[in-house]
MARGU-520000 format. One line per field, with one value per residue (C-alpha): residue number from 1; residue in three letters; chain; z, y, x. Coordinates in steps of 0.001 Angstrom, whole numbers, plus 500000, padded with zeros to 6 digits. Layout:
pos	[NUM_...]
code	[ALA_...]
unit	[A_...]
pz	[Z_...]
py	[Y_...]
px	[X_...]
***
This chain:
pos	[1_2_3_4_5_6_7_8_9_10_11_12_13_14_15_16_17_18_19_20_21_22_23_24_25_26_27_28_29_30_31_32_33_34_35_36_37_38_39_40_41_42_43_44_45_46_47_48_49_50_51_52_53_54_55_56_57_58_59_60_61_62_63_64_65_66_67_68_69_70_71_72_73_74_75_76_77_78_79_80_81_82_83_84_85_86_87_88_89_90_91_92_93_94_95_96_97_98_99_100_101_102_103_104_105_106_107_108_109_110_111_112_113_114_115_116_117_118_119]
code	[MET_SER_SER_THR_TRP_TYR_GLY_ASN_ILE_ASN_ASN_ARG_ILE_ASP_GLU_ARG_ARG_LYS_CYS_PRO_LYS_PRO_GLU_VAL_GLY_MET_GLY_ALA_THR_GLU_TYR_MET_TRP_SER_ASP_ARG_HIS_ALA_TYR_GLU_ILE_ILE_ALA_VAL_LYS_ASP_ASP_ARG_HIS_ILE_THR_VAL_ARG_ARG_TYR_LYS_TYR_ILE_ARG_THR_ASP_ASP_ARG_GLY_MET_SER_ASP_TRP_GLN_ASP_TYR_LYS_TYR_GLU_SER_ASP_PRO_ASP_GLY_CYS_THR_LYS_GLU_LEU_PHE_LEU_THR_ALA_LYS_GLY_ALA_TRP_ARG_GLU_ARG_ILE_ASP_GLY_ARG_ARG_LEU_GLY_SER_SER_ARG_TRP_GLY_ILE_GLY_VAL_ALA_ASP_GLU_TYR_TYR_ASP_TYR_SER_PHE]
unit	[A_A_A_A_A_A_A_A_A_A_A_A_A_A_A_A_A_A_A_A_A_A_A_A_A_A_A_A_A_A_A_A_A_A_A_A_A_A_A_A_A_A_A_A_A_A_A_A_A_A_A_A_A_A_A_A_A_A_A_A_A_A_A_A_A_A_A_A_A_A_A_A_A_A_A_A_A_A_A_A_A_A_A_A_A_A_A_A_A_A_A_A_A_A_A_A_A_A_A_A_A_A_A_A_A_A_A_A_A_A_A_A_A_A_A_A_A_A_A]
pz	[479987_480176_482619_483834_483832_486436_488451_488458_486170_488504_490923_487995_486961_490797_491576_489260_489644_491136_494797_497227_499487_502768_505914_509121_509171_505033_503516_501984_500028_499256_495827_495636_492756_493043_496665_498168_501632_503501_505755_507550_507682_510938_510788_508144_508869_505638_502123_501484_504300_505958_508450_507864_509925_508524_509174_511289_508247_508348_505606_504878_502257_501846_498783_499893_497206_495112_493146_494365_498172_500677_503759_506787_508292_511753_513216_514971_517538_517293_513642_511990_510772_507730_506665_503453_501171_497888_495264_492660_489945_492240_493411_497307_498354_501687_502580_504434_506893_505908_502353_500812_498619_499414_496473_496716_495059_497508_496838_498767_499470_499445_501804_499678_501154_498096_498324_495544_495541_492271_493227]
py	[492682_490817_492274_490860_493673_493223_495016_498912_500482_503361_500867_498516_502300_503304_499697_500357_503548_504389_504338_506367_505309_504752_506642_505688_507828_507440_506929_502970_501975_498521_498216_495515_494216_498048_498296_500649_500715_503115_502178_504411_503243_502378_500873_500399_497468_497819_499251_495971_495575_497754_497066_499365_499371_500445_503590_504224_506605_508493_509625_513521_513638_513296_511828_508171_505529_507582_506892_510519_509909_511766_510410_511691_509413_508689_506718_503942_501804_499194_499037_495445_495013_493722_493312_494423_493680_494935_492129_491420_493062_496088_495639_495866_492700_491144_487861_485436_482517_483947_482685_482956_486016_488117_488608_492342_494878_497555_501180_503567_507332_508005_506504_506287_504705_503807_501304_500527_500197_498468_495157]
px	[508548_505283_502411_499195_496513_493365_491221_491743_494180_495133_496135_498464_500090_501084_501891_504512_506186_509960_509428_511696_514062_511988_511976_510139_507094_506619_503447_502899_500060_499050_497673_494752_492251_490881_491152_494217_494726_496905_500005_502625_506562_506856_510723_513203_515649_517727_517215_514986_513754_510460_507511_504555_501685_498009_496676_493505_491780_488632_486602_486091_483846_480206_479739_478680_479433_481863_484672_485694_486952_488848_490323_492336_494942_496092_498847_497453_499155_496786_496864_497884_501925_503380_506858_507607_511143_512014_512170_515282_512734_512100_508853_507689_506136_505003_506752_504509_505808_508830_509164_505505_504980_501811_499259_499299_501866_502780_503739_506276_506389_502171_499466_496237_492725_489840_487046_485227_481873_481304_481893]
***
């Protein structure tokens, strides 16, 4: 199995971990280059298709532009939603326009927000 490593190594490791069976109310994380965005699962169509919505996130620490960040998450009825599906290779991905895949990987089971100030 070949891998493409880019961005934050923690994101690359986390996005490849085994995810639990999705349930409504469970957290989800969008893994980007080095940032992470927190979502919640709001609908489960079946074992391979879910809808997630962006959490409202509030930074709770006072560390400024630090790698150590703490957040509190709240459900946001106005948060953006995304449709995800589980690929044959076991990765959660966003489907765009019904056919194309989004570039981000996703983890199910944990909601995590992180902003990389080094870019």
